[in-house]
N, CA, C and O atoms as CSV, one atom per row, in Angstrom:
chain,resi,resn,atom,element,x,y,z
A,1,UNK,N,N,1.043,-1.211,-0.073
A,1,UNK,CA,C,-0.061,0.122,-0.023
A,1,UNK,C,C,0.879,1.248,0.154
A,1,UNK,O,O,1.647,1.334,1.112
A,2,UNK,N,N,0.773,2.287,-1.001
A,2,UNK,CA,C,1.472,3.262,-0.983
A,2,UNK,C,C,1.431,4.326,0.317
A,2,UNK,O,O,0.456,4.370,1.068
A,3,UNK,N,N,2.357,4.994,0.449
A,3,UNK,CA,C,2.115,5.956,1.713
A,3,UNK,C,C,2.727,7.235,1.333
A,3,UNK,O,O,3.621,7.392,0.501
A,4,UNK,N,N,2.021,8.312,2.183
A,4,UNK,CA,C,2.294,9.529,1.836
A,4,UNK,C,C,3.157,10.071,2.756
A,4,UNK,O,O,3.657,11.161,2.479
A,5,UNK,N,N,3.478,9.451,3.956
A,5,UNK,CA,C,4.569,9.773,4.867
A,5,UNK,C,C,5.944,9.820,4.199
A,5,UNK,O,O,6.238,9.145,3.213
A,6,UNK,N,N,6.714,10.630,4.787
A,6,UNK,CA,C,8.183,10.687,4.142
A,6,UNK,C,C,9.211,10.576,5.416
A,6,UNK,O,O,8.848,10.899,6.547
A,7,UNK,N,N,10.431,10.123,5.147
A,7,UNK,CA,C,11.550,10.201,5.977
A,7,UNK,C,C,12.419,11.350,6.055
A,7,UNK,O,O,12.692,11.962,7.087
A,8,UNK,N,N,12.893,11.635,4.723
A,8,UNK,CA,C,13.771,12.865,4.420
A,8,UNK,C,C,13.026,14.000,3.979
A,8,UNK,O,O,11.857,14.160,4.330
A,9,UNK,N,N,13.648,14.827,3.206
A,9,UNK,CA,C,12.980,15.945,2.720
A,9,UNK,C,C,12.111,15.528,1.350
A,9,UNK,O,O,12.326,14.491,0.724
A,10,UNK,N,N,11.094,16.516,0.995
A,10,UNK,CA,C,10.150,15.994,-0.059
A,10,UNK,C,C,10.150,17.539,-0.960
A,10,UNK,O,O,10.254,18.655,-0.450
A,11,UNK,N,N,10.036,17.290,-2.099
A,11,UNK,CA,C,9.756,18.126,-3.001
A,11,UNK,C,C,8.211,18.217,-3.521
A,11,UNK,O,O,7.726,17.169,-3.946
A,12,UNK,N,N,7.462,19.307,-3.518
A,12,UNK,CA,C,6.252,19.224,-4.026
A,12,UNK,C,C,5.979,20.425,-5.132
A,12,UNK,O,O,6.530,21.497,-4.881
A,13,UNK,N,N,5.289,20.352,-6.167
A,13,UNK,CA,C,5.106,21.177,-7.120
A,13,UNK,C,C,3.663,21.888,-7.166
A,13,UNK,O,O,2.801,21.537,-6.361
A,14,UNK,N,N,3.417,22.861,-8.088
A,14,UNK,CA,C,2.422,23.511,-8.227
A,14,UNK,C,C,1.337,22.714,-9.188
A,14,UNK,O,O,0.339,23.233,-9.686
A,15,UNK,N,N,1.769,21.287,-9.343
A,15,UNK,CA,C,1.096,20.532,-10.430
A,15,UNK,C,C,0.741,19.304,-9.631
A,15,UNK,O,O,0.282,18.418,-10.353
A,16,UNK,N,N,0.815,19.002,-8.407
A,16,UNK,CA,C,0.598,17.770,-7.666
A,16,UNK,C,C,1.598,16.734,-7.719
A,16,UNK,O,O,1.469,15.784,-6.947
A,17,UNK,N,N,2.749,16.781,-8.656
A,17,UNK,CA,C,4.046,16.182,-8.299
A,17,UNK,C,C,4.491,16.309,-7.177
A,17,UNK,O,O,4.429,17.456,-6.734
A,18,UNK,N,N,5.054,15.323,-6.345
A,18,UNK,CA,C,5.659,15.207,-5.248
A,18,UNK,C,C,6.652,14.065,-5.245
A,18,UNK,O,O,6.425,13.054,-5.908
A,19,UNK,N,N,7.837,14.210,-4.457
A,19,UNK,CA,C,8.863,13.192,-4.718
A,19,UNK,C,C,9.820,13.559,-3.425
A,19,UNK,O,O,9.932,14.696,-2.968
A,20,UNK,N,N,10.575,12.234,-2.856
A,20,UNK,CA,C,11.653,12.514,-2.091
A,20,UNK,C,C,12.924,12.248,-2.997
A,20,UNK,O,O,14.035,12.451,-2.507
A,21,UNK,N,N,12.806,11.822,-4.241
A,21,UNK,CA,C,13.802,11.450,-5.057
A,21,UNK,C,C,14.096,12.628,-5.800
A,21,UNK,O,O,13.492,12.771,-6.863
A,22,UNK,N,N,15.111,13.715,-5.355
A,22,UNK,CA,C,15.479,14.964,-5.878
A,22,UNK,C,C,16.109,14.412,-6.907
A,22,UNK,O,O,16.414,15.401,-7.574
A,23,UNK,N,N,16.501,13.488,-7.467
A,23,UNK,CA,C,17.328,13.310,-8.700
A,23,UNK,C,C,16.389,13.373,-9.915
A,23,UNK,O,O,16.749,13.778,-11.021
A,24,UNK,N,N,15.077,12.911,-9.598
A,24,UNK,CA,C,14.128,12.841,-10.829
A,24,UNK,C,C,13.795,14.281,-11.103
A,24,UNK,O,O,13.139,14.469,-12.127
A,25,UNK,N,N,14.129,15.362,-10.367
A,25,UNK,CA,C,13.713,16.726,-10.761
A,25,UNK,C,C,14.471,17.291,-11.812
A,25,UNK,O,O,15.560,16.801,-12.114
A,26,UNK,N,N,13.951,18.384,-12.466
A,26,UNK,CA,C,14.919,19.048,-13.664
A,26,UNK,C,C,15.516,20.231,-12.785
A,26,UNK,O,O,14.940,20.957,-11.976
A,27,UNK,N,N,16.879,20.204,-13.200
A,27,UNK,CA,C,17.821,21.472,-12.567
A,27,UNK,C,C,18.891,21.889,-13.636
A,27,UNK,O,O,18.716,21.571,-14.812
A,28,UNK,N,N,19.829,22.491,-13.302
A,28,UNK,CA,C,20.216,22.997,-12.037
A,28,UNK,C,C,19.542,24.074,-11.688
A,28,UNK,O,O,18.690,24.524,-12.456
A,29,UNK,N,N,19.804,24.664,-10.488
A,29,UNK,CA,C,19.085,25.934,-10.046
A,29,UNK,C,C,17.899,25.455,-9.329
A,29,UNK,O,O,17.923,24.457,-8.610
A,30,UNK,N,N,16.654,26.325,-9.575
A,30,UNK,CA,C,15.529,25.813,-8.694
A,30,UNK,C,C,14.790,24.419,-9.458
A,30,UNK,O,O,14.468,24.354,-10.645
A,31,UNK,N,N,14.652,23.494,-8.564
A,31,UNK,CA,C,14.134,22.333,-8.972
A,31,UNK,C,C,12.828,22.554,-9.517
A,31,UNK,O,O,12.022,23.401,-9.133
A,32,UNK,N,N,12.672,21.648,-10.530
A,32,UNK,CA,C,11.272,21.833,-11.637
A,32,UNK,C,C,10.937,20.342,-11.744
A,32,UNK,O,O,11.754,19.422,-11.720
A,33,UNK,N,N,9.460,20.238,-11.880
A,33,UNK,CA,C,8.723,19.018,-12.087
A,33,UNK,C,C,9.375,18.422,-13.492
A,33,UNK,O,O,9.614,19.117,-14.480
A,34,UNK,N,N,9.570,17.265,-13.402
A,34,UNK,CA,C,10.190,16.705,-14.721
A,34,UNK,C,C,9.257,16.616,-15.710
A,34,UNK,O,O,9.693,16.425,-16.845
A,35,UNK,N,N,8.006,16.712,-15.549
A,35,UNK,CA,C,6.769,16.699,-16.613
A,35,UNK,C,C,6.606,18.050,-17.122
A,35,UNK,O,O,7.098,18.361,-18.207
A,36,UNK,N,N,5.889,18.948,-16.348
A,36,UNK,CA,C,5.620,20.127,-16.741
A,36,UNK,C,C,6.590,21.318,-16.498
A,36,UNK,O,O,6.240,22.458,-16.803
A,37,UNK,N,N,7.793,21.063,-15.955
A,37,UNK,CA,C,8.451,22.255,-15.577
A,37,UNK,C,C,8.123,23.025,-14.633
A,37,UNK,O,O,8.811,24.029,-14.447
A,38,UNK,N,N,7.068,22.775,-13.853
A,38,UNK,CA,C,6.611,23.895,-12.877
A,38,UNK,C,C,7.399,23.907,-11.849
A,38,UNK,O,O,7.883,22.836,-11.481
A,39,UNK,N,N,7.649,24.894,-11.285
A,39,UNK,CA,C,8.607,25.176,-9.995
A,39,UNK,C,C,7.809,24.594,-8.560
A,39,UNK,O,O,6.606,24.335,-8.606
A,40,UNK,N,N,8.363,24.472,-7.679
A,40,UNK,CA,C,7.789,23.988,-6.337
A,40,UNK,C,C,8.353,24.350,-5.034
A,40,UNK,O,O,8.927,25.427,-4.874
A,41,UNK,N,N,8.208,23.484,-4.094
A,41,UNK,CA,C,8.637,23.824,-2.690
A,41,UNK,C,C,9.550,22.612,-2.007
A,41,UNK,O,O,9.456,21.489,-2.501
A,42,UNK,N,N,10.233,22.786,-1.130
A,42,UNK,CA,C,10.773,21.871,-0.364
A,42,UNK,C,C,10.222,21.900,1.056
A,42,UNK,O,O,9.928,22.960,1.609
A,43,UNK,N,N,10.058,20.420,1.768
A,43,UNK,CA,C,9.584,20.670,2.838
A,43,UNK,C,C,10.456,19.581,3.863
A,43,UNK,O,O,11.036,18.690,3.242
A,44,UNK,N,N,10.577,19.564,5.047
A,44,UNK,CA,C,11.147,18.491,5.802
A,44,UNK,C,C,10.152,17.489,6.085
A,44,UNK,O,O,8.971,17.813,5.963
A,45,UNK,N,N,10.451,16.323,6.442
A,45,UNK,CA,C,9.740,15.185,6.813
A,45,UNK,C,C,8.561,15.540,7.796
A,45,UNK,O,O,7.402,15.130,7.725
A,46,UNK,N,N,9.140,16.440,8.778
A,46,UNK,CA,C,8.338,16.865,9.906
A,46,UNK,C,C,7.317,17.817,9.345
A,46,UNK,O,O,6.187,17.748,9.828
A,47,UNK,N,N,7.561,18.737,8.351
A,47,UNK,CA,C,6.650,19.723,8.082
A,47,UNK,C,C,5.596,18.788,7.052
A,47,UNK,O,O,4.372,18.848,7.159
A,48,UNK,N,N,6.242,18.003,6.140
A,48,UNK,CA,C,5.213,17.373,5.216
A,48,UNK,C,C,4.174,16.441,6.114
A,48,UNK,O,O,2.969,16.683,6.038
A,49,UNK,N,N,4.593,15.520,6.847
A,49,UNK,CA,C,4.022,14.415,7.549
A,49,UNK,C,C,2.936,15.334,8.778
A,49,UNK,O,O,1.783,15.013,9.067
A,50,UNK,N,N,3.496,16.183,9.180
A,50,UNK,CA,C,2.744,16.923,10.062
A,50,UNK,C,C,1.560,17.719,9.549
A,50,UNK,O,O,0.631,18.076,10.274
A,51,UNK,N,N,1.657,17.991,8.169
A,51,UNK,CA,C,0.496,18.567,7.555
A,51,UNK,C,C,-0.558,17.558,7.136
A,51,UNK,O,O,-1.713,17.958,6.989
A,52,UNK,N,N,-0.290,16.434,6.956
A,52,UNK,CA,C,-1.059,15.434,6.459
A,52,UNK,C,C,-2.110,14.868,7.494
A,52,UNK,O,O,-3.222,14.674,7.003
A,53,UNK,N,N,-1.979,14.588,8.737
A,53,UNK,CA,C,-2.784,13.913,9.590
A,53,UNK,C,C,-3.988,14.976,10.010
A,53,UNK,O,O,-5.170,14.637,10.064
A,54,UNK,N,N,-3.557,16.171,10.268
A,54,UNK,CA,C,-4.561,17.258,10.801
A,54,UNK,C,C,-5.572,17.270,9.543
A,54,UNK,O,O,-6.783,17.127,9.711
A,55,UNK,N,N,-5.020,17.442,8.332
A,55,UNK,CA,C,-6.117,17.609,7.260
A,55,UNK,C,C,-6.697,16.352,6.835
A,55,UNK,O,O,-7.628,16.507,6.045
A,56,UNK,N,N,-6.394,15.038,7.155
A,56,UNK,CA,C,-7.182,13.912,6.834
A,56,UNK,C,C,-8.174,13.677,8.097
A,56,UNK,O,O,-9.015,12.778,8.130
A,57,UNK,N,N,-8.004,14.387,8.876
A,57,UNK,CA,C,-9.137,14.296,9.837
A,57,UNK,C,C,-10.339,14.968,9.489
A,57,UNK,O,O,-11.378,14.446,9.893
A,58,UNK,N,N,-10.419,16.000,8.836
A,58,UNK,CA,C,-11.459,16.591,8.233
A,58,UNK,C,C,-11.809,16.315,6.778
A,58,UNK,O,O,-12.840,16.735,6.252
A,59,UNK,N,N,-10.931,15.617,6.189
A,59,UNK,CA,C,-10.953,15.195,4.636
A,59,UNK,C,C,-10.606,13.467,4.785
A,59,UNK,O,O,-9.489,13.066,4.459
A,60,UNK,N,N,-11.473,12.670,5.210
A,60,UNK,CA,C,-11.112,11.379,4.926
A,60,UNK,C,C,-10.654,10.770,3.613
A,60,UNK,O,O,-11.260,11.042,2.577
A,61,UNK,N,N,-9.579,9.935,3.617
A,61,UNK,CA,C,-9.235,9.571,2.269
A,61,UNK,C,C,-8.195,10.375,1.549
A,61,UNK,O,O,-7.721,10.016,0.471
A,62,UNK,N,N,-7.807,11.628,2.263
A,62,UNK,CA,C,-7.076,12.567,1.766
A,62,UNK,C,C,-5.424,12.112,1.403
A,62,UNK,O,O,-4.732,12.366,0.417
A,63,UNK,N,N,-5.163,11.417,2.517
A,63,UNK,CA,C,-3.731,10.892,2.406
A,63,UNK,C,C,-3.488,9.817,1.530
A,63,UNK,O,O,-2.417,9.654,0.947
A,64,UNK,N,N,-4.555,9.018,1.421
A,64,UNK,CA,C,-4.549,8.061,0.265
A,64,UNK,C,C,-4.493,8.627,-1.093
A,64,UNK,O,O,-3.815,8.035,-1.933
A,65,UNK,N,N,-5.180,9.794,-1.436
A,65,UNK,CA,C,-5.052,10.316,-2.630
A,65,UNK,C,C,-3.713,10.975,-2.871
A,65,UNK,O,O,-3.148,10.850,-3.958
A,66,UNK,N,N,-3.139,11.754,-1.765
A,66,UNK,CA,C,-1.852,12.220,-1.827
A,66,UNK,C,C,-0.894,10.950,-2.256
A,66,UNK,O,O,-0.277,10.897,-3.320
A,67,UNK,N,N,-0.885,10.211,-1.509
A,67,UNK,CA,C,0.065,8.825,-1.745
A,67,UNK,C,C,-0.068,8.234,-3.096
A,67,UNK,O,O,0.903,7.879,-3.764
A,68,UNK,N,N,-1.330,8.138,-3.486
A,68,UNK,CA,C,-1.536,7.447,-4.990
A,68,UNK,C,C,-1.022,8.466,-6.083
A,68,UNK,O,O,-0.886,7.968,-7.200
A,69,UNK,N,N,-0.734,9.709,-5.967
A,69,UNK,CA,C,-0.268,10.686,-6.775
A,69,UNK,C,C,1.237,10.892,-6.649
A,69,UNK,O,O,1.778,11.720,-7.382
A,70,UNK,N,N,1.846,10.292,-5.892
A,70,UNK,CA,C,3.184,10.407,-5.676
A,70,UNK,C,C,4.068,10.144,-7.276
A,70,UNK,O,O,4.016,9.145,-7.994
A,71,UNK,N,N,4.808,11.351,-7.473
A,71,UNK,CA,C,5.486,11.317,-8.671
A,71,UNK,C,C,4.491,11.426,-10.143
A,71,UNK,O,O,4.846,11.227,-11.305
A,72,UNK,N,N,3.439,11.727,-9.730
A,72,UNK,CA,C,2.224,11.979,-10.900
A,72,UNK,C,C,2.191,13.460,-11.205
A,72,UNK,O,O,2.190,14.181,-10.208
A,73,UNK,N,N,2.162,14.076,-12.418
A,73,UNK,CA,C,1.928,15.282,-12.728
A,73,UNK,C,C,0.465,15.538,-13.278
A,73,UNK,O,O,0.176,14.814,-14.231
A,74,UNK,N,N,-0.426,16.344,-12.904
A,74,UNK,CA,C,-1.549,16.751,-13.289
A,74,UNK,C,C,-1.497,17.881,-14.022
A,74,UNK,O,O,-2.442,18.121,-14.773
A,75,UNK,N,N,-0.628,18.589,-13.959
A,75,UNK,CA,C,-0.451,20.164,-14.626
A,75,UNK,C,C,-0.753,21.134,-13.700
A,75,UNK,O,O,-1.322,20.882,-12.637
A,76,UNK,N,N,-0.363,22.352,-14.085
A,76,UNK,CA,C,-0.262,23.460,-13.169
A,76,UNK,C,C,-1.783,23.832,-13.073
A,76,UNK,O,O,-2.495,23.945,-14.071
A,77,UNK,N,N,-2.227,24.014,-11.761
A,77,UNK,CA,C,-3.377,24.632,-11.500
A,77,UNK,C,C,-4.224,23.624,-10.945
A,77,UNK,O,O,-5.201,23.974,-10.283
A,78,UNK,N,N,-3.963,22.375,-11.140
A,78,UNK,CA,C,-4.694,21.029,-10.294
A,78,UNK,C,C,-3.914,20.903,-8.946
A,78,UNK,O,O,-2.689,20.883,-8.825
A,79,UNK,N,N,-4.888,20.817,-7.918
A,79,UNK,CA,C,-4.524,20.730,-6.726
A,79,UNK,C,C,-4.841,19.011,-6.274
A,79,UNK,O,O,-5.647,18.325,-6.901
A,80,UNK,N,N,-4.108,18.533,-5.173
A,80,UNK,CA,C,-4.546,17.573,-4.578
A,80,UNK,C,C,-5.826,17.371,-4.086
A,80,UNK,O,O,-6.489,16.335,-4.156
A,81,UNK,N,N,-6.157,18.527,-3.538
A,81,UNK,CA,C,-7.493,18.616,-2.927
A,81,UNK,C,C,-8.562,18.394,-4.039
A,81,UNK,O,O,-9.528,17.686,-3.754
A,82,UNK,N,N,-8.469,18.932,-5.264
A,82,UNK,CA,C,-9.396,18.753,-6.257
A,82,UNK,C,C,-9.422,17.266,-6.505
A,82,UNK,O,O,-10.512,16.710,-6.643
A,83,UNK,N,N,-8.201,16.527,-6.578
A,83,UNK,CA,C,-8.356,15.140,-6.906
A,83,UNK,C,C,-9.026,14.344,-5.590
A,83,UNK,O,O,-9.779,13.403,-5.840
A,84,UNK,N,N,-8.786,14.673,-4.312
A,84,UNK,CA,C,-9.556,14.219,-3.388
A,84,UNK,C,C,-11.136,14.345,-3.425
A,84,UNK,O,O,-11.946,13.518,-3.005
A,85,UNK,N,N,-11.413,15.680,-4.077
A,85,UNK,CA,C,-13.157,15.631,-4.234
A,85,UNK,C,C,-13.567,14.939,-5.252
A,85,UNK,O,O,-14.611,14.297,-5.138
A,86,UNK,N,N,-12.865,14.923,-6.408
A,86,UNK,CA,C,-13.281,13.947,-7.651
A,86,UNK,C,C,-13.478,12.584,-7.060
A,86,UNK,O,O,-14.420,11.891,-7.443
A,87,UNK,N,N,-12.580,12.133,-6.082
A,87,UNK,CA,C,-12.381,10.835,-5.757
A,87,UNK,C,C,-13.634,10.328,-4.651
A,87,UNK,O,O,-13.999,9.165,-4.479
A,88,UNK,N,N,-14.176,11.586,-3.953
A,88,UNK,CA,C,-14.928,11.303,-2.684
A,88,UNK,C,C,-16.412,11.876,-3.106
A,88,UNK,O,O,-17.410,11.559,-2.457
A,89,UNK,N,N,-16.464,12.645,-4.116
A,89,UNK,CA,C,-17.658,13.362,-4.461
A,89,UNK,C,C,-18.003,14.417,-3.568
A,89,UNK,O,O,-19.087,15.000,-3.569
A,90,UNK,N,N,-17.000,14.652,-2.770
A,90,UNK,CA,C,-17.222,16.035,-1.903
A,90,UNK,C,C,-16.982,17.275,-2.698
A,90,UNK,O,O,-16.246,17.335,-3.684
A,91,UNK,N,N,-17.696,18.300,-2.162
A,91,UNK,CA,C,-17.714,19.608,-2.661
A,91,UNK,C,C,-17.033,20.615,-1.992
A,91,UNK,O,O,-17.048,21.766,-2.429
């Protein structure tokens, strides 16, 4: 079963792509999504993991959607929350 929890640093883009494997990102300079070339952000495991559980409490299934979309680019403007809404039928 895929997990969304990380151990090291994580990179997440403006396009839903996220990874712990920084060698998959485009560079040099600012790391970019290898699919759409979108810039993104870095977080520590503590920051990333700490944000998942509280959000899951109000959005059941959110962590599973995050996990299922590891290293998948849906393009700029698509948010993981949008994917969660589509998966659950929530609005």
